[in-house]
Short mmCIF file of the C-alpha atoms (twelve columns), coordinates in Angstrom:
data_MODEL
# 
_entry.id   MODEL 
# 
loop_
_atom_site.group_PDB 
_atom_site.id 
_atom_site.type_symbol 
_atom_site.label_atom_id 
_atom_site.label_alt_id 
_atom_site.label_comp_id 
_atom_site.label_asym_id 
_atom_site.label_seq_id 
_atom_site.Cartn_x 
_atom_site.Cartn_y 
_atom_site.Cartn_z 
_atom_site.pdbx_PDB_model_num 
ATOM 1   C CA . UNK A 1   -86.821  -6.004  -5.885  1 
ATOM 2   C CA . UNK A 2   -84.312  -3.193  -6.652  1 
ATOM 3   C CA . UNK A 3   -82.485  -5.741  -8.821  1 
ATOM 4   C CA . UNK A 4   -85.626  -6.792  -10.748 1 
ATOM 5   C CA . UNK A 5   -85.008  -6.613  -14.531 1 
ATOM 6   C CA . UNK A 6   -81.730  -4.783  -13.898 1 
ATOM 7   C CA . UNK A 7   -79.237  -7.447  -12.878 1 
ATOM 8   C CA . UNK A 8   -76.336  -9.248  -14.511 1 
ATOM 9   C CA . UNK A 9   -76.929  -12.912 -15.252 1 
ATOM 10  C CA . UNK A 10  -74.744  -15.964 -15.797 1 
ATOM 11  C CA . UNK A 11  -75.329  -19.542 -16.885 1 
ATOM 12  C CA . UNK A 12  -74.737  -22.419 -14.507 1 
ATOM 13  C CA . UNK A 13  -73.309  -25.741 -15.642 1 
ATOM 14  C CA . UNK A 14  -76.805  -27.110 -16.237 1 
ATOM 15  C CA . UNK A 15  -77.627  -24.171 -18.525 1 
ATOM 16  C CA . UNK A 16  -79.998  -22.417 -16.098 1 
ATOM 17  C CA . UNK A 17  -79.696  -18.726 -15.287 1 
ATOM 18  C CA . UNK A 18  -78.299  -17.394 -12.012 1 
ATOM 19  C CA . UNK A 19  -78.000  -13.763 -10.920 1 
ATOM 20  C CA . UNK A 20  -76.491  -11.706 -8.120  1 
ATOM 21  C CA . UNK A 21  -79.965  -11.574 -6.598  1 
ATOM 22  C CA . UNK A 22  -80.035  -15.378 -6.162  1 
ATOM 23  C CA . UNK A 23  -76.783  -15.330 -4.219  1 
ATOM 24  C CA . UNK A 24  -77.632  -12.208 -2.196  1 
ATOM 25  C CA . UNK A 25  -80.987  -13.652 -1.129  1 
ATOM 26  C CA . UNK A 26  -79.478  -17.009 -0.205  1 
ATOM 27  C CA . UNK A 27  -76.740  -15.371 1.860   1 
ATOM 28  C CA . UNK A 28  -79.195  -13.138 3.710   1 
ATOM 29  C CA . UNK A 29  -81.680  -15.931 4.396   1 
ATOM 30  C CA . UNK A 30  -78.964  -18.280 5.655   1 
ATOM 31  C CA . UNK A 31  -77.759  -15.608 8.066   1 
ATOM 32  C CA . UNK A 32  -81.246  -14.773 9.357   1 
ATOM 33  C CA . UNK A 33  -82.322  -18.390 9.801   1 
ATOM 34  C CA . UNK A 34  -79.097  -19.342 11.599  1 
ATOM 35  C CA . UNK A 35  -79.554  -16.451 14.035  1 
ATOM 36  C CA . UNK A 36  -83.102  -17.527 14.932  1 
ATOM 37  C CA . UNK A 37  -82.838  -21.339 14.739  1 
ATOM 38  C CA . UNK A 38  -79.155  -22.255 15.208  1 
ATOM 39  C CA . UNK A 39  -79.977  -25.942 15.657  1 
ATOM 40  C CA . UNK A 40  -81.170  -26.392 12.076  1 
ATOM 41  C CA . UNK A 41  -79.023  -27.004 9.010   1 
ATOM 42  C CA . UNK A 42  -79.470  -25.020 5.803   1 
ATOM 43  C CA . UNK A 43  -79.601  -26.119 2.151   1 
ATOM 44  C CA . UNK A 44  -79.793  -23.456 -0.553  1 
ATOM 45  C CA . UNK A 45  -80.136  -24.119 -4.273  1 
ATOM 46  C CA . UNK A 46  -76.988  -22.162 -5.097  1 
ATOM 47  C CA . UNK A 47  -74.761  -24.295 -2.852  1 
ATOM 48  C CA . UNK A 48  -72.360  -26.791 -4.474  1 
ATOM 49  C CA . UNK A 49  -73.863  -30.160 -5.417  1 
ATOM 50  C CA . UNK A 50  -71.527  -31.925 -2.986  1 
ATOM 51  C CA . UNK A 51  -73.029  -29.890 -0.129  1 
ATOM 52  C CA . UNK A 52  -76.549  -30.709 -1.318  1 
ATOM 53  C CA . UNK A 53  -75.728  -34.424 -1.236  1 
ATOM 54  C CA . UNK A 54  -74.169  -34.281 2.234   1 
ATOM 55  C CA . UNK A 55  -77.107  -32.391 3.722   1 
ATOM 56  C CA . UNK A 56  -79.832  -34.619 2.280   1 
ATOM 57  C CA . UNK A 57  -77.958  -37.745 3.380   1 
ATOM 58  C CA . UNK A 58  -77.496  -36.545 6.963   1 
ATOM 59  C CA . UNK A 59  -80.078  -37.087 9.716   1 
ATOM 60  C CA . UNK A 60  -80.341  -33.654 11.258  1 
ATOM 61  C CA . UNK A 61  -82.647  -32.119 13.851  1 
ATOM 62  C CA . UNK A 62  -84.071  -29.961 11.101  1 
ATOM 63  C CA . UNK A 63  -83.142  -28.775 7.620   1 
ATOM 64  C CA . UNK A 64  -84.177  -25.569 5.878   1 
ATOM 65  C CA . UNK A 65  -84.618  -25.984 2.112   1 
ATOM 66  C CA . UNK A 66  -84.382  -22.663 0.231   1 
ATOM 67  C CA . UNK A 67  -84.868  -21.649 -3.358  1 
ATOM 68  C CA . UNK A 68  -83.753  -18.030 -3.043  1 
ATOM 69  C CA . UNK A 69  -85.219  -17.007 -6.391  1 
ATOM 70  C CA . UNK A 70  -87.522  -19.450 -8.151  1 
ATOM 71  C CA . UNK A 71  -88.115  -18.143 -11.661 1 
ATOM 72  C CA . UNK A 72  -84.725  -16.514 -12.156 1 
ATOM 73  C CA . UNK A 73  -85.142  -16.321 -15.945 1 
ATOM 74  C CA . UNK A 74  -88.382  -14.373 -15.455 1 
ATOM 75  C CA . UNK A 75  -86.727  -12.117 -12.884 1 
ATOM 76  C CA . UNK A 76  -83.757  -11.300 -15.106 1 
ATOM 77  C CA . UNK A 77  -85.965  -10.658 -18.140 1 
ATOM 78  C CA . UNK A 78  -88.422  -8.413  -16.303 1 
ATOM 79  C CA . UNK A 79  -91.304  -10.904 -16.252 1 
ATOM 80  C CA . UNK A 80  -93.162  -10.376 -12.927 1 
ATOM 81  C CA . UNK A 81  -93.602  -14.012 -11.930 1 
ATOM 82  C CA . UNK A 82  -91.008  -15.325 -9.464  1 
ATOM 83  C CA . UNK A 83  -90.833  -16.218 -5.800  1 
ATOM 84  C CA . UNK A 84  -88.829  -17.228 -2.758  1 
ATOM 85  C CA . UNK A 85  -89.513  -20.744 -1.478  1 
ATOM 86  C CA . UNK A 86  -88.596  -22.023 1.987   1 
ATOM 87  C CA . UNK A 87  -89.433  -25.323 3.678   1 
ATOM 88  C CA . UNK A 88  -88.463  -26.815 7.021   1 
ATOM 89  C CA . UNK A 89  -87.824  -30.563 7.039   1 
ATOM 90  C CA . UNK A 90  -87.862  -32.561 10.254  1 
ATOM 91  C CA . UNK A 91  -87.920  -36.320 10.290  1 
ATOM 92  C CA . UNK A 92  -87.334  -36.218 6.519   1 
ATOM 93  C CA . UNK A 93  -90.750  -34.617 5.942   1 
ATOM 94  C CA . UNK A 94  -91.660  -30.969 5.255   1 
ATOM 95  C CA . UNK A 95  -93.343  -29.530 8.321   1 
ATOM 96  C CA . UNK A 96  -93.554  -25.879 7.278   1 
ATOM 97  C CA . UNK A 97  -93.672  -24.372 3.794   1 
ATOM 98  C CA . UNK A 98  -93.549  -20.693 2.840   1 
ATOM 99  C CA . UNK A 99  -93.613  -19.215 -0.680  1 
ATOM 100 C CA . UNK A 100 -93.444  -15.452 -1.072  1 
ATOM 101 C CA . UNK A 101 -94.302  -13.485 -4.221  1 
ATOM 102 C CA . UNK A 102 -92.698  -10.033 -3.792  1 
ATOM 103 C CA . UNK A 103 -94.411  -8.569  -6.867  1 
ATOM 104 C CA . UNK A 104 -97.931  -9.162  -5.529  1 
ATOM 105 C CA . UNK A 105 -96.924  -9.175  -1.839  1 
ATOM 106 C CA . UNK A 106 -98.543  -12.599 -1.458  1 
ATOM 107 C CA . UNK A 107 -97.256  -14.984 1.182   1 
ATOM 108 C CA . UNK A 108 -98.469  -18.572 0.939   1 
ATOM 109 C CA . UNK A 109 -97.678  -20.833 3.863   1 
ATOM 110 C CA . UNK A 110 -98.619  -24.177 5.380   1 
ATOM 111 C CA . UNK A 111 -97.964  -26.205 8.502   1 
ATOM 112 C CA . UNK A 112 -98.322  -29.967 8.396   1 
ATOM 113 C CA . UNK A 113 -101.650 -31.004 9.854   1 
ATOM 114 C CA . UNK A 114 -102.721 -27.416 10.541  1 
ATOM 115 C CA . UNK A 115 -103.740 -26.006 7.160   1 
ATOM 116 C CA . UNK A 116 -102.550 -23.532 4.542   1 
ATOM 117 C CA . UNK A 117 -102.950 -19.767 4.249   1 
ATOM 118 C CA . UNK A 118 -102.544 -16.852 1.877   1 
ATOM 119 C CA . UNK A 119 -101.632 -13.630 3.688   1 
ATOM 120 C CA . UNK A 120 -103.195 -15.075 6.821   1 
ATOM 121 C CA . UNK A 121 -106.464 -16.182 5.205   1 
ATOM 122 C CA . UNK A 122 -107.191 -19.895 5.061   1 
ATOM 123 C CA . UNK A 123 -106.746 -21.682 1.743   1 
ATOM 124 C CA . UNK A 124 -108.965 -24.566 0.783   1 
ATOM 125 C CA . UNK A 125 -112.054 -23.380 2.652   1 
ATOM 126 C CA . UNK A 126 -114.068 -22.840 -0.530  1 
ATOM 127 C CA . UNK A 127 -114.862 -25.924 -2.513  1 
ATOM 128 C CA . UNK A 128 -113.219 -26.029 -5.954  1 
ATOM 129 C CA . UNK A 129 -115.574 -25.833 -8.907  1 
ATOM 130 C CA . UNK A 130 -115.519 -29.215 -10.641 1 
ATOM 131 C CA . UNK A 131 -115.231 -28.676 -14.378 1 
ATOM 132 C CA . UNK A 132 -115.087 -31.335 -17.067 1 
ATOM 133 C CA . UNK A 133 -111.501 -31.900 -18.115 1 
ATOM 134 C CA . UNK A 134 -112.021 -30.300 -21.527 1 
ATOM 135 C CA . UNK A 135 -112.966 -26.976 -19.897 1 
ATOM 136 C CA . UNK A 136 -110.092 -26.740 -17.413 1 
ATOM 137 C CA . UNK A 137 -107.201 -24.283 -17.357 1 
ATOM 138 C CA . UNK A 138 -103.946 -26.255 -17.251 1 
ATOM 139 C CA . UNK A 139 -100.391 -25.291 -16.375 1 
ATOM 140 C CA . UNK A 140 -97.994  -27.591 -18.231 1 
ATOM 141 C CA . UNK A 141 -94.198  -27.466 -18.489 1 
ATOM 142 C CA . UNK A 142 -93.568  -29.242 -21.812 1 
ATOM 143 C CA . UNK A 143 -89.790  -29.179 -21.973 1 
ATOM 144 C CA . UNK A 144 -89.266  -31.853 -19.297 1 
ATOM 145 C CA . UNK A 145 -91.943  -34.285 -20.500 1 
ATOM 146 C CA . UNK A 146 -91.593  -37.387 -22.659 1 
ATOM 147 C CA . UNK A 147 -91.844  -36.466 -26.382 1 
ATOM 148 C CA . UNK A 148 -94.746  -38.875 -26.948 1 
ATOM 149 C CA . UNK A 149 -96.799  -37.242 -24.201 1 
ATOM 150 C CA . UNK A 150 -95.870  -33.776 -25.488 1 
ATOM 151 C CA . UNK A 151 -97.032  -34.733 -28.986 1 
ATOM 152 C CA . UNK A 152 -100.357 -35.993 -27.650 1 
ATOM 153 C CA . UNK A 153 -100.900 -32.859 -25.554 1 
ATOM 154 C CA . UNK A 154 -100.142 -30.700 -28.584 1 
ATOM 155 C CA . UNK A 155 -102.245 -32.585 -31.093 1 
ATOM 156 C CA . UNK A 156 -105.221 -33.452 -28.881 1 
ATOM 157 C CA . UNK A 157 -105.152 -31.270 -25.743 1 
ATOM 158 C CA . UNK A 158 -107.651 -32.604 -23.200 1 
ATOM 159 C CA . UNK A 159 -108.041 -29.248 -21.428 1 
ATOM 160 C CA . UNK A 160 -109.615 -25.954 -22.450 1 
ATOM 161 C CA . UNK A 161 -106.501 -23.750 -22.251 1 
ATOM 162 C CA . UNK A 162 -102.866 -24.055 -21.223 1 
ATOM 163 C CA . UNK A 163 -100.213 -21.844 -19.587 1 
ATOM 164 C CA . UNK A 164 -96.609  -22.144 -18.364 1 
ATOM 165 C CA . UNK A 165 -95.579  -19.399 -15.952 1 
ATOM 166 C CA . UNK A 166 -91.958  -20.221 -15.052 1 
ATOM 167 C CA . UNK A 167 -91.889  -20.522 -11.252 1 
ATOM 168 C CA . UNK A 168 -92.646  -24.022 -9.966  1 
ATOM 169 C CA . UNK A 169 -93.042  -22.858 -6.364  1 
ATOM 170 C CA . UNK A 170 -95.708  -20.329 -7.352  1 
ATOM 171 C CA . UNK A 171 -97.389  -22.878 -9.623  1 
ATOM 172 C CA . UNK A 172 -98.091  -25.047 -6.557  1 
ATOM 173 C CA . UNK A 173 -99.518  -22.047 -4.701  1 
ATOM 174 C CA . UNK A 174 -101.718 -20.772 -7.521  1 
ATOM 175 C CA . UNK A 175 -103.137 -24.267 -7.926  1 
ATOM 176 C CA . UNK A 176 -103.778 -24.337 -4.170  1 
ATOM 177 C CA . UNK A 177 -105.769 -21.111 -4.501  1 
ATOM 178 C CA . UNK A 178 -107.776 -22.387 -7.477  1 
ATOM 179 C CA . UNK A 179 -106.296 -19.965 -10.018 1 
ATOM 180 C CA . UNK A 180 -105.977 -22.863 -12.454 1 
ATOM 181 C CA . UNK A 181 -107.270 -26.420 -12.318 1 
ATOM 182 C CA . UNK A 182 -104.691 -29.023 -13.335 1 
ATOM 183 C CA . UNK A 183 -100.900 -29.186 -13.362 1 
ATOM 184 C CA . UNK A 184 -98.235  -31.231 -15.141 1 
ATOM 185 C CA . UNK A 185 -94.463  -30.922 -14.777 1 
ATOM 186 C CA . UNK A 186 -91.797  -33.361 -15.907 1 
ATOM 187 C CA . UNK A 187 -89.103  -32.700 -13.313 1 
ATOM 188 C CA . UNK A 188 -88.641  -30.547 -10.217 1 
ATOM 189 C CA . UNK A 189 -85.839  -30.412 -7.687  1 
ATOM 190 C CA . UNK A 190 -86.281  -30.633 -3.916  1 
ATOM 191 C CA . UNK A 191 -86.195  -26.856 -3.489  1 
ATOM 192 C CA . UNK A 192 -88.844  -26.439 -6.214  1 
ATOM 193 C CA . UNK A 193 -91.495  -28.593 -4.564  1 
ATOM 194 C CA . UNK A 194 -90.684  -28.968 -0.834  1 
ATOM 195 C CA . UNK A 195 -92.754  -25.974 0.274   1 
ATOM 196 C CA . UNK A 196 -95.316  -25.918 -2.540  1 
ATOM 197 C CA . UNK A 197 -96.295  -29.573 -2.301  1 
ATOM 198 C CA . UNK A 198 -97.048  -29.138 1.408   1 
ATOM 199 C CA . UNK A 199 -99.117  -26.009 0.709   1 
ATOM 200 C CA . UNK A 200 -101.204 -27.845 -1.901  1 
ATOM 201 C CA . UNK A 201 -101.725 -30.849 0.360   1 
ATOM 202 C CA . UNK A 202 -102.778 -28.703 3.314   1 
ATOM 203 C CA . UNK A 203 -105.138 -26.742 1.042   1 
ATOM 204 C CA . UNK A 204 -106.878 -30.013 0.153   1 
ATOM 205 C CA . UNK A 205 -105.178 -30.644 -3.191  1 
ATOM 206 C CA . UNK A 206 -103.702 -33.824 -4.616  1 
ATOM 207 C CA . UNK A 207 -100.467 -34.661 -6.441  1 
ATOM 208 C CA . UNK A 208 -98.432  -37.660 -7.582  1 
ATOM 209 C CA . UNK A 209 -95.511  -38.363 -9.882  1 
ATOM 210 C CA . UNK A 210 -96.026  -39.663 -13.409 1 
ATOM 211 C CA . UNK A 211 -95.331  -43.129 -11.988 1 
ATOM 212 C CA . UNK A 212 -97.997  -42.738 -9.292  1 
ATOM 213 C CA . UNK A 213 -95.601  -42.155 -6.406  1 
ATOM 214 C CA . UNK A 214 -95.727  -39.456 -3.755  1 
ATOM 215 C CA . UNK A 215 -94.016  -36.335 -5.105  1 
ATOM 216 C CA . UNK A 216 -91.976  -35.555 -2.001  1 
ATOM 217 C CA . UNK A 217 -88.762  -37.525 -1.629  1 
ATOM 218 C CA . UNK A 218 -85.919  -36.358 0.560   1 
ATOM 219 C CA . UNK A 219 -83.262  -36.507 -2.131  1 
ATOM 220 C CA . UNK A 220 -81.823  -34.721 -5.124  1 
ATOM 221 C CA . UNK A 221 -83.453  -36.670 -7.957  1 
ATOM 222 C CA . UNK A 222 -85.944  -34.740 -10.074 1 
ATOM 223 C CA . UNK A 223 -89.599  -35.523 -9.391  1 
ATOM 224 C CA . UNK A 224 -92.421  -35.255 -11.904 1 
ATOM 225 C CA . UNK A 225 -95.807  -33.821 -10.915 1 
ATOM 226 C CA . UNK A 226 -99.401  -34.532 -11.888 1 
ATOM 227 C CA . UNK A 227 -101.751 -32.476 -9.715  1 
ATOM 228 C CA . UNK A 228 -105.160 -30.916 -9.202  1 
ATOM 229 C CA . UNK A 229 -106.918 -29.365 -6.252  1 
ATOM 230 C CA . UNK A 230 -110.211 -31.195 -6.759  1 
ATOM 231 C CA . UNK A 231 -109.920 -34.936 -5.905  1 
ATOM 232 C CA . UNK A 232 -112.261 -36.146 -8.652  1 
ATOM 233 C CA . UNK A 233 -110.573 -34.002 -11.296 1 
ATOM 234 C CA . UNK A 234 -107.203 -35.244 -10.064 1 
ATOM 235 C CA . UNK A 235 -108.194 -38.846 -10.738 1 
ATOM 236 C CA . UNK A 236 -109.514 -37.975 -14.206 1 
ATOM 237 C CA . UNK A 237 -106.398 -35.963 -15.120 1 
ATOM 238 C CA . UNK A 238 -104.013 -38.590 -13.737 1 
ATOM 239 C CA . UNK A 239 -105.788 -41.328 -15.695 1 
ATOM 240 C CA . UNK A 240 -105.619 -39.317 -18.946 1 
ATOM 241 C CA . UNK A 241 -101.886 -38.727 -18.497 1 
ATOM 242 C CA . UNK A 242 -101.229 -42.381 -17.705 1 
ATOM 243 C CA . UNK A 243 -103.176 -43.501 -20.777 1 
ATOM 244 C CA . UNK A 244 -101.276 -41.160 -23.096 1 
ATOM 245 C CA . UNK A 245 -97.658  -41.550 -21.997 1 
# 
């Protein structure tokens, strides 16, 4: 937090922003996790791509997946919406997911088969309010979607209002807590969705890729997301997207 809005930034090869805070957080987390769980491997977003590939291909006892600063562009610009995302994979599945928002001091976490929580309070215990699609609040990341779908969403939006916050990990968590109703994203990396997708699932939410597949895949390919917390709304939203691609 002392670096928030006051940090030098650079561009990576893919054009995304990276800061000293990303690297400092990754280094500190790797050190702390290794001290407590030395039997687990560690994959951080800011590692070289060759290391990413080797770690996801290996069959390890356990693998930590870290995004040390999800929403780096927000962080560097002084926009207070960013997070730290950490997931533990065993058997090629996320077993634990933790997403921390240091601005609001909100810690979202989940354990497979045991539920999801926000600062220790259970998520998903209150039933989501089912709204018609045209009254929902949507979070949509347009820049990674097919142009035809983007044009349709712009010309004839099926929802009541739309946002795009800039931290995929927090998007998953806010959806899990019912802060918005439907979600659409054209491409997330493993460290973007590993923790958040587990949190949504354990909170009772639903997600799939644009092609109808499970979002989680233990690999480095980008994965699209269509999601909602309410199961009926999820089916309605997914069908609208499929019909307008």
